[in-house]
C-alpha positions as CSV (number, residue, x, y, z in Angstrom):
1,M,0.0,0.0,0.0
2,T,1.4,3.3,-1.0
3,S,0.5,6.9,-0.3
4,L,0.0,6.8,3.5
5,T,-0.6,9.5,6.1
6,L,0.4,9.4,9.8
7,D,-2.4,11.1,11.8
8,S,-2.8,12.0,15.5
9,I,-6.3,11.0,16.7
10,S,-7.6,11.9,20.1
11,L,-10.6,10.9,22.2
12,R,-11.6,12.0,25.7
13,N,-10.3,9.7,28.4
14,A,-8.1,8.0,25.9
15,G,-5.5,10.6,25.0
16,V,-3.8,10.8,21.6
17,V,-2.9,7.9,19.4
18,Q,-0.9,7.8,16.2
19,I,-2.6,6.1,13.2
20,T,-1.2,5.3,9.7
21,Q,-3.9,5.4,7.1
22,S,-4.3,5.1,3.4
23,K,-4.4,8.6,1.8
24,K,-7.0,7.7,-0.8
25,G,-8.5,4.4,0.4
26,H,-10.5,3.5,3.6
27,R,-10.0,6.3,6.2
28,L,-11.2,7.1,9.7
29,T,-14.4,9.1,9.9
30,L,-16.0,11.0,12.8
31,D,-18.5,8.1,13.1
32,S,-15.8,5.9,14.5
33,I,-14.7,8.5,17.0
34,L,-18.3,8.9,18.2
35,L,-18.8,5.2,18.4
36,A,-15.7,4.7,20.5
37,D,-16.9,7.5,22.9
38,F,-20.3,5.9,23.1
39,C,-18.9,2.5,24.2
40,R,-19.0,1.4,27.9
41,L,-16.7,-1.5,28.7
42,K,-16.0,-3.3,31.9
43,P,-12.5,-4.2,33.2
44,G,-11.3,-7.6,32.1
45,A,-13.7,-7.6,29.1
46,R,-12.8,-9.3,25.8
47,I,-13.9,-7.3,22.8
48,L,-14.4,-8.2,19.2
49,E,-14.1,-5.6,16.5
50,P,-15.1,-7.0,13.0
51,G,-14.1,-4.9,10.0
52,A,-11.4,-3.2,12.1
53,G,-9.8,-1.3,9.1
54,S,-6.6,0.4,10.3
55,G,-7.5,-0.5,13.9
56,V,-8.4,3.0,15.2
57,I,-11.5,2.0,17.2
58,S,-9.8,-0.9,19.0
59,I,-6.7,1.2,19.7
60,L,-8.7,4.1,21.1
61,L,-10.8,1.8,23.3
62,A,-7.7,-0.1,24.5
63,K,-6.2,3.3,25.6
64,K,-9.5,4.4,27.2
65,F,-10.2,1.0,28.9
66,P,-6.7,-0.3,29.9
67,A,-7.9,-3.6,31.5
68,T,-9.5,-5.0,28.4
69,A,-8.4,-7.3,25.5
70,F,-9.3,-6.6,21.9
71,F,-9.6,-8.9,18.8
72,A,-9.5,-6.8,15.7
73,V,-10.6,-8.7,12.6
74,E,-10.0,-7.4,9.1
75,V,-10.4,-9.1,5.7
76,Q,-8.2,-6.8,3.5
77,Q,-4.5,-7.7,3.7
78,D,-3.3,-4.1,3.3
79,L,-5.4,-3.0,6.2
80,V,-4.3,-5.9,8.3
81,R,-0.7,-4.8,7.9
82,L,-1.6,-1.2,8.8
83,C,-3.6,-2.4,11.8
84,R,-0.7,-4.4,13.1
85,E,1.7,-1.5,12.5
86,N,-0.6,0.8,14.4
87,V,-0.9,-1.6,17.3
88,L,2.8,-1.6,17.6
89,R,3.1,2.1,17.2
90,N,0.8,2.7,20.1
91,D,2.5,0.1,22.4
92,L,-0.6,-2.2,22.5
93,E,0.9,-5.5,21.5
94,G,-0.5,-8.2,23.8
95,R,-3.7,-6.1,24.3
96,V,-4.9,-5.8,20.7
97,S,-4.7,-9.0,18.6
98,V,-5.1,-8.5,14.8
99,L,-6.6,-11.4,12.8
100,E,-7.0,-11.6,9.1
101,G,-10.3,-13.1,7.8
102,N,-13.9,-12.4,6.7
103,L,-16.9,-12.5,9.0
104,G,-17.6,-16.1,8.3
105,E,-14.1,-17.0,9.4
106,V,-14.3,-15.1,12.7
107,K,-16.1,-17.9,14.6
108,R,-14.0,-20.7,13.1
109,S,-10.6,-19.2,14.0
110,S,-8.7,-21.1,16.6
111,A,-7.2,-17.8,17.7
112,M,-10.6,-16.4,18.7
113,P,-12.2,-16.9,22.1
114,E,-15.6,-18.7,22.1
115,T,-17.4,-15.8,23.7
116,F,-17.0,-12.1,24.0
117,D,-18.2,-9.5,26.5
118,A,-18.8,-6.9,23.8
119,I,-18.7,-6.4,20.0
120,V,-18.0,-3.0,18.5
121,A,-18.9,-2.5,14.9
122,N,-19.1,0.2,12.2
123,P,-20.6,-2.0,9.5
124,P,-20.9,-0.9,5.8
125,Y,-23.8,1.5,5.4
126,T,-24.8,0.8,1.8
127,R,-26.3,-2.3,0.4
128,S,-24.1,-4.0,-2.2
129,G,-24.8,-2.6,-5.6
130,A,-26.6,0.5,-4.3
131,G,-25.4,4.0,-4.2
132,R,-22.3,5.5,-5.9
133,Q,-19.5,3.0,-6.5
134,S,-16.0,4.0,-5.3
135,P,-13.1,3.3,-7.7
136,D,-10.9,2.4,-4.7
137,A,-11.4,-1.2,-3.8
138,G,-10.7,-0.7,-0.1
139,R,-13.1,2.2,0.2
140,Q,-15.7,0.3,-1.8
141,I,-15.6,-2.7,0.7
142,A,-15.8,-0.3,3.6
143,R,-18.8,1.6,2.3
144,H,-20.8,-1.3,0.8
145,N,-21.8,-4.6,2.5
146,Q,-19.7,-6.8,0.1
147,S,-18.0,-8.1,3.2
148,G,-21.4,-9.4,4.4
149,S,-25.0,-8.3,4.8
150,L,-26.2,-6.4,7.9
151,E,-27.7,-9.7,9.0
152,T,-24.3,-11.4,8.8
153,W,-22.7,-8.7,11.0
154,L,-25.5,-9.0,13.6
155,D,-25.3,-12.8,13.6
156,L,-21.9,-12.3,15.3
157,G,-24.0,-11.7,18.4
158,T,-24.1,-15.4,18.9
159,S,-20.5,-15.0,20.0
160,L,-21.5,-12.8,22.9
161,R,-22.0,-14.1,26.4
162,N,-25.5,-13.5,28.0
163,R,-25.9,-9.8,28.7
164,G,-22.9,-9.1,26.5
165,A,-23.1,-5.8,24.6
166,Y,-23.2,-5.1,20.9
167,F,-22.3,-1.4,20.0
168,L,-23.0,-0.1,16.5
169,V,-23.1,3.0,14.5
170,F,-25.5,3.0,11.5
171,P,-27.5,5.4,9.3
172,A,-30.4,6.9,11.2
173,A,-32.8,6.3,8.3
174,R,-32.4,2.6,8.8
175,T,-32.9,2.6,12.6
176,G,-36.2,0.7,12.4
177,E,-34.6,-2.1,10.3
178,L,-31.6,-2.3,12.6
179,L,-33.6,-2.5,15.8
180,S,-35.9,-5.2,14.3
181,L,-32.9,-7.3,13.2
182,L,-31.3,-6.9,16.6
183,R,-34.4,-8.1,18.4
184,E,-34.8,-11.1,16.0
185,R,-31.4,-12.2,17.3
186,K,-32.2,-11.7,20.9
187,L,-30.1,-8.6,21.1
188,E,-32.3,-6.2,23.0
189,P,-31.7,-2.5,22.3
190,K,-30.8,-0.8,25.6
191,R,-29.3,2.6,24.7
192,L,-29.8,4.8,21.6
193,R,-28.5,8.2,20.6
194,F,-29.2,10.0,17.4
195,V,-26.5,12.2,15.8
196,H,-27.5,15.3,13.9
197,P,-25.2,17.3,11.6
198,Q,-26.8,20.5,12.9
199,A,-29.5,21.2,15.5
200,D,-32.1,21.9,12.8
201,K,-31.2,19.0,10.5
202,P,-32.5,15.4,10.7
203,A,-30.3,12.8,12.3
204,S,-27.7,11.3,10.0
205,I,-26.5,8.4,12.1
206,V,-27.6,6.5,15.2
207,L,-25.4,5.0,18.0
208,V,-26.9,1.8,19.5
209,E,-26.1,-0.5,22.4
210,A,-27.9,-3.8,22.5
211,K,-27.5,-6.6,25.0
212,K,-27.9,-10.3,24.5
213,T,-31.0,-11.9,26.2
214,A,-31.6,-8.7,28.2
215,G,-35.0,-7.5,29.3
216,V,-37.0,-4.8,27.5
217,G,-36.2,-1.2,28.3
218,L,-34.6,1.4,26.0
219,E,-32.9,4.6,27.0
220,V,-33.1,7.2,24.3
221,M,-30.3,9.7,25.1
222,P,-30.3,13.4,24.2
223,P,-29.4,14.1,20.6
224,L,-25.7,14.7,19.8
225,I,-25.2,17.8,17.5
226,V,-22.1,17.7,15.5
227,H,-21.8,21.3,14.2
228,A,-22.5,24.5,16.0
229,E,-24.8,27.2,14.5
230,G,-21.9,29.4,13.6
231,G,-19.8,26.6,12.0
232,G,-17.2,24.3,13.4
233,Y,-17.7,21.5,15.8
234,S,-20.2,21.8,18.7
235,E,-18.9,22.1,22.2
236,E,-19.7,18.4,23.0
237,V,-18.0,17.1,19.9
238,R,-14.9,19.2,20.7
239,T,-14.9,17.6,24.1
240,I,-15.2,14.1,22.6
241,Y,-12.7,14.7,19.8
242,G,-9.9,16.2,21.9
243,P,-7.1,15.2,24.2
244,S,-8.1,14.0,27.7
């Protein structure tokens, strides 16, 4: 992989990490930062991140929650190499294990635990064949569900222990579909937060925490507004997306 950038990424309570990314291919978005901030993890937990890309979510969460272990799974070889380099760069070897494979291979890998305490996922937003096609293969896979349907991603919930958590970020317009598919898999939505580009604009994405075999009861959190009225990030986003 050529044409890389080295970027400093920060998250409250996690500090600053250094991430190498492809300049033109799959890159970190604010969605991943907001998802990492949304997650609540317990000490000693084992966490699965499917579709880990360059590893930024697992790396940020490993810094934020130091007594946890992460299994970052990625299918694209170039991204697997970047993910491993980023783990080493941020002194997280032994805490973040990087495995190469597709979603179907996750459960079959002898290197994977049988159960996890949480799954953190930023699945592709666009159905395969829909929307604008990217000329970059890596970005195309990241944007479209060629690596597996939404159902395939949610089926990973069988790897969660009872009351284990599944954290996701997904388009707000597909919230109904997402919640229905979660409940079909006995993943009960417990916490939800809509993210709006501006206060007077419809929500663009939703952050969801579901728990396996949990009781009914959903907390709908106050909306998160990304941009202030005068331009630039809102005060809350600046707090999230900044050094601790």
